[in-house]
TIBASE-629660 format. One record per residue (C-alpha): residue number from 1; x, y, z. Coordinates in steps of 0.2 Angstrom, whole numbers, plus 5000, padded with zeros to 4 digits. Each point is the difference from the previous one (the first is absolute). Example, Ala and Ser with C-alpha at 12.3 -4.5 7.8 and 13.67 -1.06 7.14 Angstrom:
% TIBASE-629660
+------+------+------+------+
: resi :    X :    Y :    Z :
+------+------+------+------+
:    1 : 5062 : 4978 : 5039 :
:    2 : 5006 : 5017 : 4997 :
+------+------+------+------+
//
This chain:
% TIBASE-629660
+------+------+------+------+
: resi :    X :    Y :    Z :
+------+------+------+------+
:    1 : 5002 : 5000 : 5002 :
:    2 : 5004 : 5018 : 4994 :
:    3 : 4997 : 5014 : 5013 :
:    4 : 5001 : 5015 : 4993 :
:    5 : 4995 : 5021 : 5009 :
:    6 : 4990 : 5008 : 4987 :
:    7 : 4986 : 5014 : 5004 :
:    8 : 4987 : 4996 : 4992 :
:    9 : 4983 : 5009 : 4998 :
:   10 : 4986 : 4991 : 5010 :
:   11 : 4984 : 4994 : 4993 :
:   12 : 4991 : 4994 : 5015 :
:   13 : 5000 : 5004 : 5016 :
:   14 : 4996 : 4991 : 5015 :
:   15 : 5002 : 5012 : 5016 :
:   16 : 4994 : 4998 : 5016 :
:   17 : 4993 : 5018 : 5009 :
:   18 : 5006 : 5005 : 5014 :
:   19 : 4991 : 5014 : 5010 :
:   20 : 5010 : 5016 : 5010 :
:   21 : 4986 : 4997 : 5014 :
:   22 : 5003 : 4985 : 5014 :
:   23 : 4987 : 4988 : 4999 :
:   24 : 4997 : 4980 : 5001 :
:   25 : 5013 : 4992 : 4992 :
:   26 : 4994 : 4990 : 4982 :
:   27 : 4998 : 4981 : 5000 :
:   28 : 5005 : 5000 : 4982 :
:   29 : 5012 : 4984 : 5001 :
:   30 : 4997 : 4982 : 5007 :
:   31 : 5016 : 4998 : 5011 :
:   32 : 4996 : 4982 : 5002 :
:   33 : 5001 : 4997 : 4983 :
:   34 : 5017 : 5011 : 4998 :
:   35 : 5006 : 4988 : 5013 :
:   36 : 4996 : 4985 : 4992 :
:   37 : 5008 : 5006 : 4983 :
:   38 : 5015 : 5006 : 5007 :
:   39 : 5002 : 4982 : 5008 :
:   40 : 4997 : 4989 : 4986 :
:   41 : 5009 : 5010 : 4991 :
:   42 : 5019 : 5001 : 5009 :
:   43 : 4997 : 4980 : 5002 :
:   44 : 5001 : 4996 : 4983 :
:   45 : 5018 : 4991 : 4994 :
:   46 : 5002 : 5011 : 4986 :
:   47 : 4994 : 5017 : 5010 :
:   48 : 5014 : 5010 : 4998 :
:   49 : 5000 : 5000 : 4982 :
:   50 : 4984 : 5012 : 5005 :
:   51 : 5012 : 5012 : 5009 :
:   52 : 5005 : 5012 : 4986 :
:   53 : 4989 : 5014 : 5001 :
:   54 : 5004 : 4999 : 5021 :
:   55 : 5017 : 4999 : 4998 :
:   56 : 5001 : 5014 : 4987 :
:   57 : 4990 : 5012 : 5012 :
:   58 : 5009 : 4992 : 5015 :
:   59 : 5015 : 5006 : 4992 :
:   60 : 4995 : 5017 : 4996 :
:   61 : 4992 : 5003 : 5019 :
:   62 : 5019 : 4997 : 5005 :
:   63 : 5008 : 5012 : 4990 :
:   64 : 4989 : 5011 : 5008 :
:   65 : 5007 : 4994 : 5019 :
:   66 : 5017 : 5004 : 4991 :
:   67 : 4997 : 5018 : 4997 :
:   68 : 4998 : 5003 : 5018 :
:   69 : 5016 : 5004 : 5009 :
:   70 : 4996 : 4991 : 5017 :
:   71 : 5003 : 4983 : 5006 :
:   72 : 4982 : 4993 : 5006 :
:   73 : 5005 : 4991 : 5017 :
:   74 : 4979 : 4991 : 4997 :
:   75 : 4991 : 5001 : 4988 :
:   76 : 4984 : 4988 : 4996 :
:   77 : 4992 : 4993 : 4981 :
:   78 : 4982 : 5003 : 5001 :
:   79 : 4993 : 4986 : 4989 :
:   80 : 5016 : 4991 : 4994 :
:   81 : 4995 : 4988 : 4989 :
:   82 : 5016 : 4987 : 5001 :
:   83 : 5012 : 5016 : 5004 :
:   84 : 5003 : 5008 : 4982 :
:   85 : 5005 : 5016 : 5008 :
:   86 : 5012 : 4993 : 5012 :
:   87 : 5011 : 4990 : 4988 :
:   88 : 5006 : 5016 : 4992 :
:   89 : 5009 : 5008 : 5015 :
:   90 : 5012 : 5001 : 5013 :
:   91 : 5005 : 4998 : 5018 :
:   92 : 5007 : 5015 : 5001 :
:   93 : 4982 : 5011 : 4993 :
:   94 : 4988 : 4988 : 5011 :
:   95 : 5005 : 4992 : 5015 :
:   96 : 4987 : 4991 : 5004 :
:   97 : 4983 : 4996 : 4992 :
:   98 : 4984 : 4995 : 5006 :
:   99 : 4989 : 4990 : 4983 :
:  100 : 4981 : 4999 : 5002 :
:  101 : 4988 : 4995 : 4990 :
:  102 : 4983 : 4991 : 5000 :
:  103 : 5006 : 4983 : 4991 :
:  104 : 5011 : 4986 : 5010 :
:  105 : 5006 : 4993 : 4987 :
:  106 : 5004 : 5016 : 4991 :
:  107 : 5013 : 5002 : 5017 :
:  108 : 5003 : 4982 : 4998 :
:  109 : 5009 : 5003 : 4984 :
:  110 : 5007 : 5014 : 5002 :
:  111 : 5017 : 5006 : 4992 :
:  112 : 5016 : 5000 : 5008 :
:  113 : 5008 : 5015 : 5003 :
:  114 : 5015 : 5007 : 5012 :
:  115 : 4989 : 5009 : 5012 :
:  116 : 4995 : 4992 : 5016 :
:  117 : 4981 : 4997 : 4999 :
:  118 : 4986 : 4997 : 5008 :
:  119 : 4984 : 4995 : 4992 :
:  120 : 4981 : 5004 : 5009 :
:  121 : 4986 : 4992 : 4993 :
:  122 : 4986 : 5018 : 5001 :
:  123 : 4987 : 5007 : 4986 :
:  124 : 5006 : 5016 : 4995 :
:  125 : 4984 : 5009 : 5005 :
:  126 : 5005 : 4996 : 5019 :
:  127 : 5016 : 5002 : 5004 :
:  128 : 5008 : 4991 : 5014 :
:  129 : 5013 : 5014 : 5008 :
:  130 : 5000 : 5014 : 5010 :
:  131 : 5002 : 5017 : 4995 :
:  132 : 5018 : 5008 : 4997 :
:  133 : 5009 : 4984 : 4998 :
:  134 : 5007 : 4999 : 4984 :
:  135 : 5012 : 5014 : 4990 :
:  136 : 4995 : 4992 : 4981 :
:  137 : 4984 : 4993 : 4994 :
:  138 : 4998 : 4991 : 4983 :
:  139 : 4986 : 4993 : 4989 :
:  140 : 5000 : 4994 : 4983 :
:  141 : 4985 : 4995 : 4989 :
:  142 : 4989 : 4995 : 5016 :
:  143 : 4992 : 5017 : 5005 :
:  144 : 4988 : 4998 : 4984 :
:  145 : 4993 : 4986 : 5008 :
:  146 : 4994 : 5010 : 5017 :
:  147 : 4981 : 5004 : 5004 :
:  148 : 5007 : 5015 : 5011 :
:  149 : 5014 : 5007 : 4991 :
:  150 : 4998 : 5016 : 5009 :
:  151 : 4997 : 4991 : 5016 :
:  152 : 5017 : 4989 : 4998 :
:  153 : 5009 : 5016 : 4995 :
:  154 : 4998 : 5010 : 5016 :
:  155 : 5003 : 4982 : 5006 :
:  156 : 5018 : 5000 : 4991 :
:  157 : 5003 : 5017 : 5006 :
:  158 : 4997 : 4997 : 5021 :
:  159 : 5012 : 4985 : 4999 :
:  160 : 5013 : 5012 : 4991 :
:  161 : 5014 : 5009 : 5013 :
:  162 : 4998 : 5019 : 4998 :
:  163 : 5011 : 5004 : 4985 :
:  164 : 4998 : 4981 : 4994 :
:  165 : 4996 : 4998 : 4981 :
:  166 : 4986 : 4988 : 4991 :
:  167 : 5005 : 4996 : 4983 :
:  168 : 4988 : 4990 : 4990 :
:  169 : 4993 : 4995 : 4983 :
:  170 : 4984 : 4993 : 4996 :
:  171 : 4991 : 5000 : 4983 :
:  172 : 4992 : 5013 : 4991 :
:  173 : 4982 : 5002 : 4994 :
:  174 : 5005 : 4996 : 4980 :
:  175 : 5007 : 4985 : 5003 :
:  176 : 4992 : 4986 : 4988 :
:  177 : 4993 : 5012 : 4989 :
:  178 : 5001 : 4987 : 4987 :
:  179 : 4993 : 4986 : 5008 :
:  180 : 4985 : 5010 : 5008 :
:  181 : 4995 : 5008 : 4983 :
:  182 : 5001 : 4984 : 4991 :
:  183 : 4989 : 4989 : 5012 :
:  184 : 4986 : 5015 : 5002 :
:  185 : 4999 : 4999 : 4977 :
:  186 : 5000 : 4982 : 5003 :
:  187 : 4987 : 5001 : 5011 :
:  188 : 4989 : 5013 : 4993 :
:  189 : 5000 : 4990 : 4984 :
:  190 : 4996 : 4983 : 5008 :
:  191 : 4992 : 5004 : 5017 :
:  192 : 4990 : 5016 : 4995 :
:  193 : 5009 : 5007 : 5015 :
:  194 : 5017 : 5001 : 5010 :
:  195 : 5006 : 4994 : 5019 :
:  196 : 5015 : 5006 : 5008 :
:  197 : 5014 : 4988 : 4995 :
:  198 : 5014 : 5012 : 5007 :
:  199 : 5002 : 5007 : 5018 :
:  200 : 4998 : 5021 : 5000 :
:  201 : 5015 : 5006 : 5005 :
:  202 : 5006 : 5018 : 5009 :
:  203 : 5005 : 5014 : 4986 :
:  204 : 5013 : 5008 : 5004 :
:  205 : 4994 : 5019 : 5003 :
:  206 : 4990 : 4991 : 5015 :
:  207 : 5017 : 4996 : 5006 :
:  208 : 5007 : 5015 : 5007 :
:  209 : 4985 : 5004 : 5009 :
:  210 : 5001 : 4984 : 5009 :
:  211 : 5017 : 5001 : 5007 :
:  212 : 4996 : 5019 : 5005 :
:  213 : 4983 : 4994 : 5009 :
:  214 : 5010 : 4985 : 5007 :
:  215 : 5014 : 5012 : 5009 :
:  216 : 5015 : 5000 : 4989 :
:  217 : 5010 : 5016 : 4994 :
:  218 : 5013 : 5002 : 4987 :
:  219 : 4990 : 4987 : 4988 :
:  220 : 5005 : 4994 : 4984 :
:  221 : 4990 : 4992 : 4985 :
:  222 : 5008 : 4993 : 4984 :
:  223 : 4991 : 4988 : 4987 :
:  224 : 5009 : 4985 : 4991 :
:  225 : 4991 : 4991 : 4984 :
:  226 : 5007 : 4983 : 4999 :
:  227 : 4993 : 4990 : 4981 :
:  228 : 5003 : 4982 : 5002 :
:  229 : 4997 : 4991 : 4983 :
:  230 : 4992 : 4982 : 4999 :
:  231 : 4995 : 4987 : 4988 :
:  232 : 4980 : 5003 : 5003 :
:  233 : 4988 : 5007 : 5013 :
:  234 : 4997 : 4983 : 5007 :
:  235 : 5021 : 5000 : 5007 :
:  236 : 4996 : 5017 : 5006 :
:  237 : 4985 : 4994 : 5011 :
:  238 : 5011 : 4984 : 5005 :
:  239 : 5014 : 5011 : 5005 :
:  240 : 4990 : 5011 : 5012 :
:  241 : 4993 : 4982 : 5009 :
:  242 : 5017 : 4993 : 4999 :
:  243 : 5004 : 5018 : 5009 :
:  244 : 4984 : 5000 : 5014 :
:  245 : 4992 : 5016 : 4990 :
:  246 : 4984 : 4993 : 4996 :
:  247 : 4985 : 5011 : 5000 :
:  248 : 4992 : 4998 : 5019 :
:  249 : 4990 : 5015 : 5000 :
:  250 : 4983 : 4994 : 5009 :
:  251 : 4993 : 5005 : 4982 :
:  252 : 5007 : 4990 : 4989 :
:  253 : 4993 : 4987 : 4988 :
:  254 : 5006 : 4984 : 5004 :
:  255 : 5000 : 4991 : 4984 :
:  256 : 5003 : 5006 : 4981 :
:  257 : 4990 : 4993 : 4985 :
:  258 : 5012 : 4989 : 4989 :
:  259 : 4994 : 5011 : 4985 :
:  260 : 5003 : 5016 : 5013 :
:  261 : 5016 : 4998 : 5001 :
:  262 : 5004 : 4993 : 4982 :
:  263 : 4995 : 5016 : 4992 :
:  264 : 5008 : 5009 : 5015 :
:  265 : 5018 : 4994 : 4993 :
:  266 : 4996 : 5004 : 4982 :
:  267 : 4996 : 5016 : 5007 :
:  268 : 5015 : 5002 : 5008 :
:  269 : 5013 : 4996 : 4989 :
:  270 : 4989 : 5011 : 4985 :
:  271 : 5001 : 5013 : 5010 :
:  272 : 5016 : 5001 : 5008 :
:  273 : 5011 : 4984 : 4991 :
:  274 : 5016 : 5003 : 4995 :
:  275 : 5008 : 4998 : 4985 :
:  276 : 5009 : 4983 : 5006 :
:  277 : 4983 : 4992 : 5006 :
:  278 : 5003 : 5004 : 5018 :
:  279 : 4987 : 5012 : 5011 :
:  280 : 5006 : 5013 : 5013 :
:  281 : 4991 : 5000 : 5018 :
:  282 : 5008 : 5018 : 5010 :
:  283 : 4998 : 5003 : 5016 :
:  284 : 5001 : 5015 : 5007 :
:  285 : 5011 : 5003 : 5017 :
:  286 : 4998 : 5014 : 5012 :
:  287 : 5016 : 5003 : 5011 :
:  288 : 4997 : 5011 : 5016 :
:  289 : 5011 : 5008 : 5012 :
:  290 : 4994 : 5007 : 5016 :
:  291 : 5009 : 5004 : 5017 :
:  292 : 4992 : 5000 : 5017 :
:  293 : 5003 : 5019 : 5007 :
:  294 : 5015 : 5005 : 5012 :
:  295 : 5007 : 5016 : 5006 :
:  296 : 5016 : 4998 : 4991 :
:  297 : 4991 : 4999 : 4981 :
:  298 : 4999 : 5014 : 4989 :
:  299 : 4986 : 5011 : 5000 :
:  300 : 4993 : 5015 : 4987 :
:  301 : 5000 : 5016 : 5006 :
:  302 : 4987 : 5011 : 5009 :
:  303 : 4989 : 5009 : 4987 :
:  304 : 5003 : 5014 : 4997 :
:  305 : 5019 : 5001 : 5005 :
:  306 : 5008 : 5001 : 4983 :
:  307 : 5011 : 5015 : 4999 :
:  308 : 5000 : 4998 : 4981 :
:  309 : 4986 : 5000 : 4986 :
:  310 : 4994 : 4990 : 4988 :
:  311 : 4999 : 5016 : 4989 :
:  312 : 5017 : 5004 : 5001 :
:  313 : 5004 : 4984 : 4990 :
:  314 : 4995 : 5011 : 4984 :
:  315 : 5015 : 5010 : 5002 :
:  316 : 5011 : 4987 : 4999 :
:  317 : 4998 : 4998 : 4982 :
:  318 : 5000 : 5021 : 4998 :
:  319 : 5018 : 4997 : 5009 :
:  320 : 5009 : 4988 : 4990 :
:  321 : 4991 : 5009 : 4985 :
:  322 : 5007 : 5017 : 5007 :
:  323 : 5018 : 4990 : 5004 :
:  324 : 5005 : 4994 : 4981 :
:  325 : 4996 : 5016 : 4993 :
:  326 : 5015 : 5010 : 5011 :
:  327 : 5010 : 4985 : 4995 :
:  328 : 4996 : 5002 : 4982 :
:  329 : 5004 : 5018 : 5002 :
:  330 : 5017 : 5000 : 5010 :
+------+------+------+------+
//
């Protein structure tokens, strides 16, 4: 499989919308179903061949850890899976690491790394740690399955020590738009309507607000799009199942008719197929960095404290022009 990073126009959207008002948590996903999916996927004899996306994103999260020029005595990986971040980190950067996941099988089959690790079987929605415990919290490709994402981010902020940092990655709203669009068109054609087969994801426009509401500051949010090429749509769906990334929304449709699947595969190849016969699947990855407030951190100046006006910037060009004329005459 060939993995490349490209910028694509998105033709179909599956976003989760979050209100800025405080309210009850949404109940979109069947968490028990997600645990069973992850248990099944991690117990496969050839499960490693489905880890390519998690390995790629895990390495990019680790790169962002290295960008922070400090050593972290104690770190936490939320929804670690088989520990796809830790294998890219050194013990000089992270001295001790706690791994948490909803799947016991994933923790037992975790990757080896040089960092001393401690495994805790825990749901990402209910972190069993005290406040002000960790210097660093990590998460890669697990937060998109959480029902109460604002609440989960608040818990992450609480378990961080002051001046601690959260570095995470999750799939965004444009993920798998090719598969989503193909299934919808096929169902409309064959069955006269369509049901959601791709889970709703968080829009990048919401992410900064969610981090801010959770109490983080000095925020950074950026986007990557990873495109993977497959022989056909059925291989896309097979790999998603092998990753433990099958839909677990409560309103999912349990079965697809054979005619609908064949029609969707044909639509997928017709609309998005490459010249070599392969089809792309696009994963939009949202990376986020947020810091827990501390007195030592840089703070914006008070409103009205500036001693230079933006209007003065217009004089810079005039000064440069006059200076060049003077030099020319001399």
